LUMVEXLUM-492860 format. One line per field, with one value per residue (C-alpha): residue in three letters; x, y, z. Coordinates in Angstrom, 1 decimal. Layout:
<pts>
aa = [ala ...]
u = [X ...]
v = [Y ...]
w = [Z ...]
</pts>
This chain:
<pts>
aa = [met asp arg val gln glu ala val ala ala phe glu ala gly glu lys thr leu ala ser leu glu gly phe ile gly ala leu leu arg ser glu val val thr pro ala glu ala ser ala val leu arg ser ala val ala arg gly thr leu pro ala asp leu leu arg arg leu his leu thr pro pro ile asp pro pro pro ile glu glu pro arg val pro thr val ser thr ala pro ile arg ala ala ala glu thr met phe arg pro met gln ala thr ala pro val gln ala thr ala pro thr leu ala pro gln ser asp arg ser ser thr gly ser ser trp val asp pro asp gln arg pro ser gly thr glu ile ala val gly thr leu leu gly gly arg tyr leu leu glu arg val leu gly glu gly gly met gly val val tyr phe ala ile asp gln glu val lys gly glu cys phe ala ile lys val leu lys pro ala ile arg glu tyr pro glu ala leu asp leu leu arg glu glu val arg arg thr arg ala leu gly his pro asn ile val gly val tyr ser leu asn ser asp arg thr asn val tyr met ile met glu tyr leu glu gly lys thr leu ser ala leu ile asp glu ala phe gly arg gly met pro phe met arg ala trp pro leu ile asp asp met cys ala ala leu ala tyr ala his asp gln ser val ile his ser asp ile lys thr ser asn val phe ile thr thr gly gly lys ala lys leu leu asp phe gly ile ala arg ala ala arg gly arg lys arg val asp thr ala gly leu gly ala leu thr pro thr tyr ala ser cys glu met leu glu gly arg ser pro asp ala arg asp asp val tyr ser leu ala cys val ile tyr glu met leu ser gly arg his pro phe ser asp leu thr ala ile val ala arg asp glu lys arg ser pro ala pro leu glu ser leu ser arg ser gln asn ala ala leu ala arg ala leu ala phe asp arg glu his arg thr pro ser val glu ser leu leu ala gly leu ser pro thr ala ser gly gly ala his ala pro ala asp gly ser pro ala ala thr arg lys arg val leu leu tyr ala gly gly ala leu ala leu val leu val ala ile ala leu phe val ala trp pro arg leu phe pro ser ala ser val lys glu arg thr thr ala val gln ala gln thr ala val ser gln ser met ile arg ile glu ala ser arg arg lys ile asp asp lys leu arg asp ala arg ser leu val asp arg leu thr asp arg val ser leu ala arg thr gly ala asp gln glu ala leu arg lys glu leu ala ala ala gln ala ala ala asp ala ala gln thr val asn glu leu ala glu lys gly val phe ser val glu lys leu ala ala leu arg glu lys gln arg ala gly glu thr ala leu gln asp gly arg tyr asp glu ala ala gln ala leu ala glu ala arg arg thr ala asp gly val ile ala ala ala asp ala leu pro ser ala ile ala glu gln arg glu leu ala ala leu leu glu arg ala arg ala thr ile gln ser ser gln gly asp ala asp ala ala leu ala asn ala his ala thr thr asp gln ala ala gln ala leu ser ala gly asp ala val gly ala arg lys leu phe ala thr ala thr ala asn val asn gln asp val gln ala phe leu asp arg val ile ala ala leu gly ala ile ala gln lys lys met ala asp asn asp leu asp leu ala gln glu ala ile ser gln ala glu ala leu gln lys leu lys val glu phe gln]
u = [89.6 92.0 95.0 94.0 93.7 97.1 98.7 97.1 98.4 101.9 101.8 100.6 103.4 105.9 106.7 105.3 105.6 102.4 103.5 104.1 100.6 99.0 100.7 99.8 96.1 96.0 97.4 94.7 92.0 93.3 93.6 90.1 91.4 89.3 86.3 86.3 83.7 85.8 88.9 87.0 85.5 89.0 90.6 87.7 88.2 91.9 91.1 88.7 91.4 93.7 96.4 95.7 95.2 91.7 93.3 94.4 90.8 90.6 93.9 92.7 89.3 87.4 85.5 81.9 81.5 81.5 78.5 79.7 79.3 76.8 77.8 79.3 80.4 84.1 86.5 88.1 91.8 92.6 95.9 97.7 99.5 101.6 105.4 106.4 109.5 108.7 109.8 112.8 111.5 113.2 111.7 113.1 114.8 116.7 120.4 121.3 123.7 124.7 126.0 126.9 124.6 126.0 125.8 124.6 125.4 122.8 121.0 119.9 116.3 116.0 112.3 112.3 112.3 112.0 110.7 107.6 106.0 102.5 102.1 98.4 96.0 92.3 91.2 90.5 87.1 87.2 84.9 86.2 86.5 85.5 88.6 91.4 94.9 96.9 99.5 98.3 96.5 97.0 97.5 96.5 95.9 99.7 101.7 101.4 102.0 104.0 105.1 105.2 108.5 107.7 105.2 105.8 103.7 102.2 101.6 102.7 105.6 105.2 107.6 105.8 106.4 105.5 103.2 103.7 107.5 109.2 111.8 110.9 110.3 109.6 109.0 105.4 104.3 100.4 99.5 97.0 93.4 93.2 95.2 92.0 90.5 93.0 92.8 95.3 97.8 97.4 98.1 101.2 102.3 102.2 104.2 106.9 107.2 107.8 110.5 112.1 112.1 114.1 116.8 118.6 121.2 123.0 122.1 118.4 116.0 114.5 110.9 109.4 105.7 102.7 99.7 96.1 92.9 89.5 90.4 94.2 97.1 100.5 104.0 106.3 109.9 113.4 113.7 116.8 118.4 119.3 117.7 116.8 119.2 116.7 116.8 120.6 121.0 118.5 120.0 123.7 124.6 122.4 125.1 126.1 128.3 132.0 132.7 134.8 131.9 129.3 131.4 130.8 127.0 127.1 128.9 126.3 123.4 124.9 125.7 122.1 120.7 123.1 122.2 118.5 118.8 120.7 117.6 115.3 113.9 113.4 113.0 110.9 110.9 114.4 114.6 116.4 113.6 113.9 117.5 118.2 121.5 122.1 123.9 126.9 127.1 125.7 123.1 120.1 117.3 113.6 110.4 111.7 109.1 106.3 105.7 105.8 103.3 101.0 101.0 100.0 99.9 97.2 97.4 95.6 95.6 97.8 98.4 96.3 98.6 101.8 103.2 105.4 107.7 107.8 110.9 113.0 111.2 112.5 110.6 109.7 108.3 106.2 104.9 103.8 106.3 107.4 110.0 113.6 116.9 117.8 114.8 116.5 119.8 118.2 116.5 119.8 121.7 119.2 119.9 123.7 123.5 121.4 123.8 126.8 125.2 122.2 119.8 117.9 119.7 116.8 115.5 112.8 111.3 110.1 112.2 109.6 109.4 113.2 113.5 111.0 112.9 116.2 117.7 121.0 122.6 125.2 128.7 129.6 132.8 133.5 133.7 136.2 135.3 135.0 132.9 130.6 130.2 129.4 126.7 125.3 125.0 123.1 120.7 120.0 116.3 116.3 116.6 118.7 121.3 121.4 124.1 123.1 123.8 124.6 127.9 128.8 127.7 129.7 132.8 132.4 132.1 135.0 137.5 140.3 138.8 140.5 142.0 139.6 137.1 139.5 140.1 138.3 135.1 134.2 132.9 134.4 136.0 139.5 139.0 137.6 140.6 143.0 141.4 141.6 145.3 146.1 144.4 146.2 148.7 151.5 154.5 153.2 152.9 156.1 155.3 151.8 153.1 155.5 152.7 150.4 153.2 153.8 150.1 149.7 152.8 151.4 148.5 150.8 153.3 151.5 153.5 154.0 151.1 148.6 149.7 149.3 145.9 144.8 146.1 144.2 141.0 141.3 141.9 138.8 136.7 138.0 137.2 133.7 133.2 134.6 132.1 129.3 130.6 130.7 127.0 126.2 128.1 126.2 122.9 123.8 124.5 121.1 119.3 120.7 119.6 116.1 115.8 116.9 114.4 111.7 112.5 112.3 108.8 107.6 108.9 107.4 104.0 104.4 105.3 102.1 100.0 101.7 99.0 101.1 103.9 106.3 105.8 106.2 109.5 110.9 109.9 111.4 114.7 114.5 113.5 116.5 118.8 117.1 117.3 121.0 121.5 119.5 121.6 124.8 123.3 122.5 126.1 127.4 125.1 126.1 129.9 129.5 127.8 130.2 133.4 133.5 131.0 131.6 130.7 134.3 135.8 133.4 133.8 137.6 137.2 135.0 137.3 140.2 138.0 137.0 140.6 141.6 138.8 139.6 143.2 142.1 139.8 142.6 145.0 147.2 147.2 150.0 148.6 145.2 146.4 148.1 145.1 142.7 144.9 145.0 141.2 140.9 143.1 141.0 137.8 139.1 140.0 136.4 135.0 137.5 136.5 132.8 133.3 135.4 133.1 130.7 133.6 135.5 132.5 131.9 135.6 135.4 132.5 134.4 137.5 135.4 134.1 137.6 138.9 136.1 137.0 140.7 140.0 137.8 140.5 143.3 141.3 140.2 143.9 144.4 146.2 146.3 144.2 144.9 148.6 148.6 146.4 147.8 149.3 146.1 143.9 146.2 146.0 142.2 141.8 143.9 141.6 138.5 139.8 140.7 137.2 135.5 137.5 136.3 139.5 137.8 140.7 143.3 141.0 140.7 144.5 144.7 141.9 143.8 146.9 145.0 143.4 146.9 148.1 145.3 146.0 149.7 149.3 146.8 149.0 152.1 150.2 148.8 152.3 153.6 150.8 151.2 154.9 154.2 151.6 154.2 156.7 154.1 153.3 157.0 157.5 154.3 155.3 158.7 157.0 154.8 151.7 150.1 146.6 147.9 150.3 147.4 145.3 148.1 148.5 144.7 144.7 147.7 146.0 142.8 144.8 146.6 143.3 142.1 145.1 143.6 140.8 143.5 145.4]
v = [221.1 220.6 221.6 218.9 216.3 217.3 217.1 213.6 212.5 213.7 211.7 208.6 209.0 209.2 212.9 214.1 212.7 212.4 215.1 217.4 216.5 217.1 220.6 221.6 220.7 222.4 225.5 225.4 225.1 228.0 230.2 229.2 228.2 225.1 224.3 221.5 219.7 219.7 218.6 215.9 214.5 214.1 212.6 210.2 208.8 208.3 206.6 204.3 203.4 202.5 205.1 207.4 206.5 207.4 209.2 212.0 213.2 213.4 215.2 217.8 218.1 216.8 214.1 214.5 214.9 211.7 211.1 211.1 207.9 207.8 209.9 207.9 208.9 210.0 207.8 209.4 208.5 206.9 206.9 203.6 202.3 199.8 200.2 203.2 201.9 200.7 197.3 197.2 197.8 196.9 199.8 199.1 196.0 194.2 193.5 189.9 188.3 185.5 187.4 191.1 193.1 193.5 197.0 197.5 200.3 203.0 203.4 206.6 206.9 210.1 210.3 209.4 212.1 211.3 214.8 214.1 211.6 212.7 214.9 215.4 216.4 216.0 216.8 213.3 212.5 212.9 209.8 206.2 204.6 201.0 200.8 198.9 199.4 196.2 194.6 194.7 198.1 200.6 203.7 206.9 205.0 204.9 203.2 199.4 198.3 195.1 194.3 195.7 197.0 198.0 199.6 202.6 204.7 206.8 204.3 201.3 201.5 199.6 198.9 200.4 200.3 203.3 202.1 205.2 205.5 202.2 201.1 203.6 202.3 204.0 203.5 204.7 205.4 205.2 207.3 206.1 206.9 208.9 211.7 212.6 213.7 216.6 219.0 221.4 218.6 217.7 221.3 221.4 218.0 219.2 222.2 220.1 217.7 220.6 221.9 218.4 217.9 221.1 219.8 217.5 216.1 212.7 211.7 212.5 210.1 211.9 212.7 213.5 214.4 214.1 212.9 212.4 211.0 211.0 208.0 207.9 210.1 208.8 209.9 209.0 208.5 207.4 203.6 202.3 199.0 198.3 198.3 200.7 201.4 199.8 196.5 196.7 197.2 194.4 191.9 192.5 194.9 194.0 195.2 198.2 199.0 199.5 203.2 203.1 201.2 203.8 206.9 207.2 206.7 209.4 211.7 211.0 211.8 215.0 216.1 215.6 217.4 220.3 220.9 220.7 223.1 225.5 225.5 226.0 222.5 220.6 216.8 216.4 212.6 211.3 207.7 204.5 203.4 206.8 206.2 204.1 202.3 201.6 198.5 200.8 201.6 205.2 206.6 208.4 210.2 209.5 211.4 215.0 217.3 214.8 214.3 218.1 218.6 215.9 217.5 220.8 224.2 223.3 220.9 217.8 214.2 212.5 209.1 207.6 209.1 207.8 211.3 211.3 208.8 209.9 208.0 209.9 213.3 216.2 217.6 220.6 218.5 216.5 219.7 221.0 223.9 225.3 223.1 224.0 222.5 221.5 219.1 217.2 217.3 215.5 212.9 212.3 211.9 209.2 207.4 207.7 206.4 203.5 202.7 202.5 200.6 198.7 200.4 203.6 206.2 206.4 202.8 203.8 206.4 209.6 212.7 214.2 211.0 210.8 214.4 214.0 210.9 212.8 210.2 210.7 208.6 206.1 206.8 204.4 202.4 203.0 206.7 208.9 211.3 214.3 212.3 211.1 214.7 215.9 213.1 214.0 217.7 216.7 214.7 217.6 217.9 221.7 223.2 226.1 223.7 221.4 221.3 224.2 222.4 219.1 220.5 221.0 217.4 216.0 217.9 216.7 213.0 213.2 210.3 212.9 214.8 214.4 210.9 209.4 206.6 204.2 206.2 204.7 206.3 207.5 204.6 201.9 198.8 200.0 203.4 201.6 199.3 202.2 204.1 200.9 200.6 204.3 204.1 201.0 201.5 199.8 198.2 198.1 201.9 202.3 199.4 200.8 204.2 202.7 200.6 203.7 205.7 202.9 202.7 206.5 207.1 206.6 209.0 211.7 211.4 210.0 207.4 207.0 204.5 207.0 209.6 207.1 206.2 209.8 210.3 207.2 208.4 211.8 210.2 208.0 211.1 212.9 210.0 209.9 213.5 213.0 210.2 212.6 215.1 212.6 211.8 215.5 216.0 213.1 214.5 217.9 216.6 214.7 217.8 219.9 217.4 217.2 220.9 221.4 218.9 220.5 223.9 222.4 221.0 224.2 226.3 223.8 224.2 228.0 228.1 226.1 228.6 231.7 234.1 236.1 235.3 237.6 235.9 232.5 233.6 234.8 231.7 229.5 231.2 230.5 227.0 226.4 227.7 225.6 222.4 223.1 223.3 220.1 218.3 219.5 218.3 215.0 214.6 215.6 213.0 210.2 210.9 211.2 207.8 206.0 207.6 209.7 207.6 204.3 201.2 200.0 203.3 203.6 200.0 200.4 203.5 201.7 198.8 201.2 202.7 199.3 198.2 201.3 200.9 197.2 198.0 200.7 198.4 195.8 198.3 198.5 202.4 203.1 200.8 202.3 205.9 205.0 203.2 205.9 208.6 206.9 206.5 210.2 211.1 208.9 210.4 213.9 213.1 211.9 215.1 217.3 215.3 215.8 219.6 219.9 217.8 220.5 222.9 220.1 219.3 223.1 223.3 220.3 221.9 225.1 223.3 221.4 224.8 226.2 223.2 223.7 227.4 226.5 223.9 226.3 229.0 226.7 225.2 228.6 229.3 226.0 224.5 220.9 221.2 217.6 218.1 221.6 220.5 217.1 217.9 219.6 216.6 214.1 216.1 216.5 212.7 212.2 214.7 212.9 209.6 211.1 212.6 209.3 207.6 210.1 212.2 215.6 217.5 215.9 216.4 220.1 220.4 218.6 220.6 223.8 222.3 221.4 224.9 226.5 224.1 225.0 228.7 228.3 226.0 228.3 231.4 229.6 228.6 232.1 233.6 231.3 232.3 236.0 235.8 234.1 236.8 239.5 237.9 237.8 241.5 242.5 240.5 241.9 245.5 244.9 243.6 246.8 244.6 246.9 245.3 241.8 243.4 245.2 242.0 240.1 242.9 243.0 239.2 239.5 242.2 240.1 237.2 239.4 240.5 236.8 235.9 237.9 235.3 232.6 234.4]
w = [86.6 83.7 85.9 88.5 85.7 84.4 87.8 88.5 85.0 85.9 89.2 87.5 84.9 87.7 87.1 90.5 94.0 96.1 98.4 95.5 94.0 97.4 97.8 94.2 94.5 97.9 96.3 93.6 96.1 98.3 95.2 94.1 90.7 91.0 93.2 95.9 93.8 90.7 92.5 94.4 91.1 89.5 92.6 93.2 89.6 90.3 93.6 91.8 89.3 92.2 91.4 94.4 98.1 99.4 102.3 100.0 99.8 103.6 103.8 101.3 103.3 100.3 102.1 103.4 107.2 109.1 111.3 114.9 117.0 119.8 122.8 125.6 129.1 128.8 130.6 133.6 134.0 137.3 139.1 138.9 142.0 140.0 140.3 138.3 136.7 133.2 132.1 129.9 126.4 123.2 121.4 117.9 116.6 119.4 119.2 118.6 121.0 118.7 115.8 115.1 112.9 109.5 108.2 104.7 102.4 102.4 99.0 97.4 96.3 94.3 94.7 98.4 100.9 104.6 105.2 103.2 105.6 104.7 107.8 108.2 111.0 111.6 115.1 116.8 118.2 122.0 122.4 122.5 119.0 118.2 115.9 117.5 116.3 115.8 113.5 110.0 110.3 107.5 109.5 107.9 104.6 104.2 106.9 107.3 110.9 110.6 114.2 117.7 118.7 122.3 124.7 126.9 129.2 126.4 123.7 121.6 119.1 115.8 112.9 109.9 106.1 104.0 101.3 99.1 99.2 98.3 100.8 103.6 107.1 110.3 114.0 114.7 118.2 118.4 121.5 124.1 123.2 126.5 124.8 122.9 126.2 126.6 123.6 125.1 125.5 121.8 120.8 123.0 121.8 118.1 119.1 121.0 118.0 115.7 118.0 118.4 114.6 114.3 116.7 114.3 116.7 116.2 119.8 119.5 117.9 114.8 115.0 111.6 112.3 114.6 112.6 113.5 111.9 113.6 115.8 116.3 117.2 116.1 115.9 113.0 114.2 113.0 112.9 114.7 115.6 119.2 122.6 125.4 128.2 130.6 128.7 128.5 132.3 133.1 130.7 131.0 133.9 136.8 139.3 137.2 134.1 134.4 134.4 131.1 129.4 130.6 130.0 126.2 126.7 129.4 127.0 124.3 126.6 127.9 124.3 123.3 126.4 126.2 122.6 123.4 126.3 124.1 121.8 124.9 124.7 127.9 127.8 131.0 131.1 131.1 132.2 131.2 128.9 127.1 126.3 123.2 122.6 118.9 117.6 117.0 120.8 120.6 123.0 121.6 123.6 122.9 123.5 123.8 125.3 124.9 128.7 129.2 126.4 127.8 131.2 129.5 131.0 133.6 136.4 135.1 136.1 133.5 135.1 132.3 129.7 131.4 130.9 134.0 135.6 139.2 140.3 137.8 138.2 140.3 143.3 141.2 138.4 140.9 142.4 138.9 138.7 135.4 133.6 133.9 132.5 136.0 136.1 133.3 135.2 138.2 135.9 134.1 137.3 138.3 135.1 135.4 139.0 137.9 135.0 137.3 140.2 138.7 141.2 141.7 143.9 146.2 146.0 143.6 145.9 144.4 145.0 147.4 149.6 149.6 150.6 153.4 154.7 154.4 152.1 150.4 147.6 148.7 147.2 144.3 144.5 140.8 141.3 143.0 145.8 143.6 141.0 143.8 145.0 141.4 141.1 144.5 143.6 140.5 142.7 145.0 145.9 145.8 142.3 143.6 145.1 142.1 139.3 136.9 133.6 132.0 130.9 134.6 135.5 132.6 133.7 137.3 136.1 133.6 134.0 134.1 137.0 140.4 140.1 137.6 138.0 139.8 143.0 146.0 147.1 150.6 152.6 150.2 151.7 150.6 152.4 155.5 155.7 155.3 158.2 160.4 159.6 160.2 163.6 164.7 167.5 169.2 167.8 164.2 163.9 161.9 159.6 159.0 158.2 155.7 154.1 153.9 152.2 149.8 148.9 148.7 146.7 143.2 144.0 145.5 142.6 139.5 137.7 134.0 133.9 135.4 132.9 130.0 131.2 131.3 127.8 126.6 128.2 126.7 123.3 123.8 124.5 121.5 119.2 120.6 119.9 116.3 115.7 116.7 114.3 111.5 112.0 112.1 108.8 107.2 108.3 107.1 103.6 103.6 104.8 102.0 99.4 100.9 101.1 97.5 96.2 98.3 96.7 93.3 94.0 95.4 92.5 90.0 91.5 91.6 87.9 87.0 89.1 87.7 86.3 83.9 81.4 83.2 86.6 84.8 83.2 86.5 88.3 85.5 86.1 89.8 89.1 86.8 89.5 92.1 89.8 89.4 93.1 93.6 91.0 92.8 96.2 94.6 93.4 96.8 98.5 96.1 96.4 100.2 100.5 98.0 99.2 102.3 104.3 102.6 104.6 104.4 105.6 108.5 109.5 109.5 111.7 114.2 114.3 115.3 117.9 119.3 119.4 121.3 123.8 124.4 125.1 127.5 129.4 129.6 131.0 128.0 128.1 125.7 123.0 123.7 123.3 120.0 118.6 119.6 118.3 114.9 115.1 115.8 112.9 110.5 111.9 111.5 107.9 107.2 108.7 106.7 103.5 104.2 104.7 101.6 99.4 98.2 97.3 95.6 93.4 92.6 91.6 89.4 87.5 87.2 85.9 83.3 82.0 82.0 80.0 77.5 77.0 76.7 74.1 72.1 72.3 71.1 68.3 67.0 66.4 64.6 67.6 68.9 72.1 73.3 73.1 74.6 77.6 78.2 81.6 82.8 81.7 83.5 86.7 86.3 86.0 89.2 91.0 89.9 91.1 94.5 94.7 93.9 96.6 99.2 99.4 98.8 100.4 98.1 95.1 95.8 95.8 92.5 91.0 91.9 90.3 87.2 87.0 87.1 84.5 82.1 82.5 82.0 79.0 77.3 77.9 76.6 73.5 72.9 73.5 70.6 68.3 69.2 68.5 65.1 64.2 65.1 62.8 60.0 60.5 60.3 57.1 55.5 56.4 54.9 51.7 51.9 52.3 54.9 54.9 55.8 58.3 60.0 60.0 61.8 64.3 65.1 65.6 68.0 69.9 70.2 71.5 73.9 75.5 75.5 77.7 80.5 80.9 81.6 84.3]
</pts>
């Protein structure tokens, strides 16, 4: 009981986080160091004082059982005949048309950890609840629902503020109450959320946890600013996006799906309302695996859950067959077709109906013949005839493939006019042939402008890929800090629970090493945010990218290629700096330790350390300035130079001292003062050995 009181006191003093406190008390209960009654008494006192949330008792299973509500007849889901396509949902904060969103510098909260979202689970009651979720509800005793962000087939999404971790906000999807009627679906849903959380891709919306209390099932997700692709198409591109505007988004979606498929994760519900476009113009996929989990392993009627969008689902999905990556390819092709045309490829018919009616997608004027063929293959009704992977689909749609996106498609007005002219006879035959050759010449023998456009498009794709890598590098640094802090918390708890002094001593050593690693990760994170990923640096990079893309859309291909090439060089520099940052910080610490040893060595021989190490100190200061500015690559070079200077300066100093001691030894031997001569020789030999440490 004393240990629980001490842990609560540490939390109230700010020495422990709530997640750490919960884990520590849970470990005490599992090891039977304290009884549930003792822990409950201490925690209830803290709740009464207002220092702990009441929900903590429930999460630790220390609350008395709740009387079940009266049994009612379970609601049987019914199939809705309403149009399937969801309305455009602005799922998070909508983009403003009047003024651009101003980015703000991210702030570090040492005690904040997005991974500790208070994940908890209590099996929900399968009977309807009288509690209605609305704005103002404190969900799970922790998350205050401030406003509705959007509503989808499986639930309502709210903007929520974490009441335990200051400054943290999330998007929380409260799933429909009907989910409680399918226990198997709940189990699969938890499994899918765990797998999605492990993906960690910059084009996949982060899912932190799936929680439940006795009345609600809710999902805690990454909060973003922007709007869904469905809303974007309806509001701004009713007749379809220009291909060059859509291509970066297509690239983002394919990157996310390819990564997920590599991890054996199938989305199973790709549609325009499950693609989120951020204010920075990046596409992110939502709700990975949720529809598949909701359908479960058995054939159940899930219309009440909104777990499937038939107009985007493949024939195999509608027939209840096992999920496959090619199902996602079909759904993605439907989304791409709708992006480029503003309409569904089969006029909102399901794949089965379109197959029975022998429908085929009309070629798009914005695509070339080969690109239309690639899109048609991805829309094949039979899985065996469908494009096997999203990588193959992306390659077939590439702007550089077979003439790019500006070659006329089969059945387009330009192609029709050309056929009419070619079939015209009579006296105009020679003229028509000359006109046809004149029109076809640039395609048969590409001009410089075509080559310049191809180069610019390739540069645009390279910049888009580099921006994805920047986001991945940023997340990697954040993840390392989170994992390091988590390890410190776990080891701290284990030290408190150690039963023997030997175990405690061993764990303290581990804790010291973990704390040092956490401090290093904190330093890396701070320098990354202030230097490598500074708001000014990333804003300048995005401005270069926008300038190049604008020039490309305006047909100024040479200017676009130059601007995009410069943007790529800048982006590659950011990536290189992020990769080099941990090594640069480690080398800075090693250099500081070397300077201390060098100073002590010189001072022990009555030398002037400041004068002897002046060059090394100057180079070290330059390296520190470069590191603070985010130039980790340049800093590493300067740290290497400073290290070499230290070793050279110390060796030069020791050589002078050794030479002086040699002269003293010779003089004393000449004076027949053998004791002093031997002392000078011994000192010289000791310094000679010391030189080895500075090589």
